[in-house]
Backbone as JSON Lines, residues from 0, in Angstrom:
{"i":0,"aa":"X","n":[-56.18,-272.59,-4.86],"ca":[-55.82,-272.52,-3.57],"c":[-54.2,-272.26,-3.33]}
{"i":1,"aa":"X","n":[-54.25,-271.24,-2.42],"ca":[-53.17,-270.44,-2.32],"c":[-52.23,-271.76,-1.24]}
{"i":2,"aa":"X","n":[-50.9,-271.4,-1.59],"ca":[-49.8,-272.24,-0.94],"c":[-49.79,-272.06,0.31]}
{"i":3,"aa":"X","n":[-49.77,-272.87,1.52],"ca":[-49.51,-272.94,2.9],"c":[-48.26,-271.93,3.12]}
{"i":4,"aa":"X","n":[-47.49,-271.68,2.5],"ca":[-46.41,-271.15,3.06],"c":[-46.78,-269.34,2.96]}
{"i":5,"aa":"X","n":[-47.36,-269.31,1.65],"ca":[-48.26,-267.85,1.51],"c":[-48.87,-267.38,2.76]}
{"i":6,"aa":"X","n":[-49.88,-268.27,3.39],"ca":[-50.7,-268.01,4.36],"c":[-49.78,-267.78,5.46]}
{"i":7,"aa":"X","n":[-49.08,-268.57,5.72],"ca":[-48.08,-268.36,6.91],"c":[-47.2,-267.09,6.85]}
{"i":8,"aa":"X","n":[-46.81,-266.58,5.74],"ca":[-46.44,-265.27,5.45],"c":[-47.29,-264.05,6.0]}
{"i":9,"aa":"X","n":[-48.39,-264.43,5.56],"ca":[-49.45,-263.39,5.89],"c":[-50.12,-263.3,7.37]}
{"i":10,"aa":"X","n":[-50.0,-264.61,7.96],"ca":[-50.28,-264.71,9.13],"c":[-49.03,-264.07,10.21]}
{"i":11,"aa":"X","n":[-48.08,-264.13,9.93],"ca":[-46.84,-263.78,10.7],"c":[-46.87,-262.28,10.27]}
{"i":12,"aa":"X","n":[-46.95,-261.71,9.16],"ca":[-46.94,-260.43,9.14],"c":[-45.54,-259.91,8.41]}
{"i":13,"aa":"X","n":[-44.9,-260.83,8.25],"ca":[-43.44,-260.6,7.41],"c":[-42.7,-261.9,6.95]}
{"i":14,"aa":"X","n":[-41.87,-261.63,6.33],"ca":[-40.93,-262.95,5.66],"c":[-40.61,-263.67,6.75]}
{"i":15,"aa":"X","n":[-40.66,-264.76,6.54],"ca":[-40.19,-266.42,7.03],"c":[-39.2,-267.06,6.45]}
{"i":16,"aa":"X","n":[-38.32,-267.45,7.21],"ca":[-37.29,-268.29,7.14],"c":[-37.47,-269.67,7.02]}
{"i":17,"aa":"X","n":[-38.17,-270.29,5.71],"ca":[-38.47,-271.43,5.69],"c":[-37.04,-272.45,5.38]}
{"i":18,"aa":"X","n":[-36.54,-273.46,6.03],"ca":[-37.24,-274.37,6.87],"c":[-36.56,-273.95,8.24]}
{"i":19,"aa":"X","n":[-35.92,-272.82,8.65],"ca":[-35.53,-273.04,9.91],"c":[-36.64,-272.13,10.86]}
{"i":20,"aa":"X","n":[-37.4,-271.26,10.54],"ca":[-38.3,-270.72,11.46],"c":[-39.71,-271.65,11.26]}
{"i":21,"aa":"X","n":[-39.78,-272.02,10.13],"ca":[-41.02,-273.25,10.18],"c":[-40.7,-274.15,8.75]}
{"i":22,"aa":"X","n":[-41.12,-275.22,9.25],"ca":[-40.76,-276.4,8.64],"c":[-42.05,-277.04,8.09]}
{"i":23,"aa":"X","n":[-42.22,-277.0,6.57],"ca":[-43.65,-277.26,6.12],"c":[-43.31,-279.12,5.55]}
{"i":24,"aa":"X","n":[-44.24,-279.63,5.73],"ca":[-43.99,-281.01,5.14],"c":[-45.1,-281.64,4.51]}
{"i":25,"aa":"X","n":[-45.27,-282.71,3.68],"ca":[-46.08,-283.36,2.76],"c":[-46.0,-284.68,2.93]}
{"i":26,"aa":"X","n":[-46.6,-285.38,3.54],"ca":[-46.64,-286.91,3.73],"c":[-47.4,-287.58,2.72]}
{"i":27,"aa":"X","n":[-48.05,-286.84,1.54],"ca":[-48.84,-287.31,0.56],"c":[-50.23,-287.21,0.7]}
{"i":28,"aa":"X","n":[-50.55,-286.31,2.02],"ca":[-52.05,-285.86,2.16],"c":[-52.36,-284.49,2.1]}
{"i":29,"aa":"X","n":[-51.07,-283.73,1.7],"ca":[-51.0,-282.21,1.88],"c":[-50.1,-281.57,2.83]}
{"i":30,"aa":"X","n":[-50.1,-280.27,2.22],"ca":[-49.08,-279.62,3.29],"c":[-49.45,-279.66,4.8]}
{"i":31,"aa":"X","n":[-48.54,-279.53,5.62],"ca":[-48.83,-279.11,6.99],"c":[-47.68,-278.42,7.59]}
{"i":32,"aa":"X","n":[-47.83,-277.92,8.89],"ca":[-46.58,-277.35,9.69],"c":[-46.18,-278.17,10.48]}
{"i":33,"aa":"X","n":[-44.85,-278.9,9.99],"ca":[-44.19,-279.9,10.84],"c":[-43.39,-279.24,12.07]}
{"i":34,"aa":"X","n":[-42.93,-278.0,11.84],"ca":[-41.89,-277.38,13.16],"c":[-42.51,-276.12,12.99]}
{"i":35,"aa":"X","n":[-42.69,-275.49,14.19],"ca":[-42.97,-274.06,14.2],"c":[-41.87,-273.43,15.34]}
{"i":36,"aa":"X","n":[-40.88,-272.56,14.71],"ca":[-40.04,-272.34,15.71],"c":[-40.36,-270.47,15.76]}
{"i":37,"aa":"X","n":[-41.22,-270.0,15.88],"ca":[-41.63,-268.63,15.8],"c":[-42.05,-268.17,17.05]}
{"i":38,"aa":"X","n":[-41.78,-266.91,17.73],"ca":[-42.31,-266.65,18.83],"c":[-43.8,-266.36,18.88]}
{"i":39,"aa":"X","n":[-44.27,-265.78,17.58],"ca":[-45.7,-265.8,17.47],"c":[-46.23,-267.24,17.64]}
{"i":40,"aa":"X","n":[-47.37,-267.33,18.36],"ca":[-48.08,-268.79,18.54],"c":[-48.51,-269.3,17.07]}
{"i":41,"aa":"X","n":[-48.17,-270.62,16.9],"ca":[-48.76,-271.4,15.89],"c":[-50.15,-270.98,15.38]}
{"i":42,"aa":"X","n":[-50.24,-270.81,14.34],"ca":[-51.64,-270.61,13.89],"c":[-52.64,-271.97,13.66]}
{"i":43,"aa":"X","n":[-53.56,-271.78,13.91],"ca":[-54.47,-273.18,13.66],"c":[-55.26,-273.31,12.15]}
{"i":44,"aa":"X","n":[-55.57,-274.33,11.78],"ca":[-56.14,-274.74,10.43],"c":[-57.12,-273.64,10.22]}
{"i":45,"aa":"X","n":[-58.0,-273.19,11.39],"ca":[-58.97,-272.25,10.89],"c":[-58.36,-270.88,10.66]}
{"i":46,"aa":"X","n":[-57.48,-270.43,11.14],"ca":[-56.73,-269.13,11.29],"c":[-56.19,-269.15,9.6]}
{"i":47,"aa":"X","n":[-55.46,-270.09,9.42],"ca":[-54.9,-270.33,7.95],"c":[-56.06,-270.41,6.79]}
{"i":48,"aa":"X","n":[-57.12,-270.99,6.94],"ca":[-58.0,-270.84,6.0],"c":[-58.54,-269.59,6.01]}
{"i":49,"aa":"X","n":[-58.63,-268.95,7.02],"ca":[-59.41,-267.63,6.85],"c":[-58.68,-266.45,6.01]}
{"i":50,"aa":"X","n":[-57.33,-266.98,5.69],"ca":[-56.47,-266.08,4.89],"c":[-56.21,-266.75,3.36]}
{"i":51,"aa":"X","n":[-57.24,-267.76,3.0],"ca":[-57.21,-268.32,1.88],"c":[-57.41,-266.94,0.59]}
{"i":52,"aa":"X","n":[-58.36,-266.04,0.69],"ca":[-58.55,-264.83,-0.35],"c":[-57.22,-264.08,-0.55]}
{"i":53,"aa":"X","n":[-56.92,-263.75,0.87],"ca":[-55.91,-262.7,0.77],"c":[-55.02,-263.39,0.25]}
{"i":54,"aa":"X","n":[-54.57,-264.63,0.51],"ca":[-53.39,-265.29,-0.09],"c":[-53.52,-265.45,-1.49]}
{"i":55,"aa":"X","n":[-54.49,-265.62,-1.75],"ca":[-54.81,-266.01,-3.4],"c":[-54.43,-264.54,-4.14]}
{"i":56,"aa":"X","n":[-54.87,-263.37,-3.44],"ca":[-54.59,-262.24,-4.2],"c":[-53.06,-261.69,-4.16]}
{"i":57,"aa":"X","n":[-52.26,-262.39,-3.03],"ca":[-51.12,-261.97,-2.4],"c":[-50.01,-262.73,-3.93]}
{"i":58,"aa":"X","n":[-50.46,-264.09,-3.9],"ca":[-49.67,-264.83,-4.98],"c":[-50.24,-264.54,-6.31]}
{"i":59,"aa":"X","n":[-51.29,-263.56,-6.56],"ca":[-51.74,-263.27,-8.02],"c":[-50.74,-262.25,-8.29]}
{"i":60,"aa":"X","n":[-50.56,-261.1,-7.43],"ca":[-49.77,-259.98,-7.48],"c":[-48.6,-260.21,-7.81]}
{"i":61,"aa":"X","n":[-47.97,-261.43,-7.09],"ca":[-46.65,-262.11,-7.17],"c":[-46.35,-262.21,-8.83]}
{"i":62,"aa":"X","n":[-47.08,-262.91,-9.39],"ca":[-47.54,-263.49,-10.77],"c":[-47.46,-262.37,-11.65]}
{"i":63,"aa":"X","n":[-48.49,-261.12,-11.29],"ca":[-48.37,-260.25,-12.36],"c":[-47.04,-259.51,-12.15]}
{"i":64,"aa":"X","n":[-46.55,-259.0,-11.14],"ca":[-45.14,-258.55,-11.13],"c":[-44.08,-259.29,-11.96]}
{"i":65,"aa":"X","n":[-44.0,-260.4,-11.52],"ca":[-42.88,-261.3,-12.1],"c":[-43.07,-260.83,-13.71]}
{"i":66,"aa":"X","n":[-44.37,-261.3,-14.32],"ca":[-44.72,-261.02,-15.81],"c":[-44.45,-259.54,-15.94]}
{"i":67,"aa":"X","n":[-44.67,-258.62,-15.27],"ca":[-44.42,-257.24,-15.81],"c":[-42.98,-256.65,-15.9]}
{"i":68,"aa":"X","n":[-42.3,-257.34,-14.78],"ca":[-40.86,-256.91,-14.86],"c":[-40.17,-257.95,-16.02]}
{"i":69,"aa":"X","n":[-40.58,-259.07,-16.45],"ca":[-40.09,-259.92,-17.67],"c":[-40.44,-258.99,-18.88]}
{"i":70,"aa":"X","n":[-41.37,-258.44,-18.88],"ca":[-41.63,-257.71,-20.21],"c":[-41.01,-256.35,-20.52]}
{"i":71,"aa":"X","n":[-40.96,-255.6,-19.06],"ca":[-39.96,-254.62,-19.07],"c":[-38.55,-254.98,-19.47]}
{"i":72,"aa":"X","n":[-37.78,-256.13,-18.93],"ca":[-36.55,-255.99,-19.05],"c":[-36.81,-256.51,-20.79]}
{"i":73,"aa":"X","n":[-37.41,-257.43,-21.12],"ca":[-37.43,-257.48,-22.49],"c":[-37.46,-256.4,-23.39]}
{"i":74,"aa":"X","n":[-38.34,-255.2,-23.29],"ca":[-38.51,-254.0,-23.74],"c":[-37.17,-253.55,-23.9]}
{"i":75,"aa":"X","n":[-36.48,-253.42,-22.47],"ca":[-35.3,-252.49,-22.46],"c":[-34.17,-253.21,-23.27]}
{"i":76,"aa":"X","n":[-34.27,-254.57,-23.54],"ca":[-33.32,-255.22,-24.24],"c":[-33.4,-254.7,-25.76]}
{"i":77,"aa":"X","n":[-34.85,-254.78,-26.21],"ca":[-35.22,-254.05,-27.35],"c":[-34.72,-252.87,-27.61]}
{"i":78,"aa":"X","n":[-34.75,-252.31,-26.98],"ca":[-34.54,-250.48,-27.09],"c":[-32.87,-250.45,-27.21]}
{"i":79,"aa":"X","n":[-32.15,-251.37,-26.83],"ca":[-30.89,-251.33,-26.57],"c":[-30.32,-252.08,-27.99]}
{"i":80,"aa":"X","n":[-31.05,-252.55,-28.76],"ca":[-31.07,-253.33,-29.96],"c":[-30.38,-254.66,-29.83]}
{"i":81,"aa":"X","n":[-30.57,-255.17,-28.72],"ca":[-30.14,-256.64,-28.33],"c":[-31.14,-257.77,-28.26]}
């Protein structure tokens, strides 16, 4: 299940300044939008749910990129003899 913040970023179409633009809260029953301070209309739960697959792919790509960057950095250090 994708993070609510990822779904919001995809809904807005660019980076979001959490928590000044959007404040996410969890009172023990899951994350929800507590405060929405963007010009774009606040999304409904249905709109956010529709982004689930896209958000899962986005998060998977972030993890893959992070792992690739880490492996690349390790290889560069090895190449330098460190």
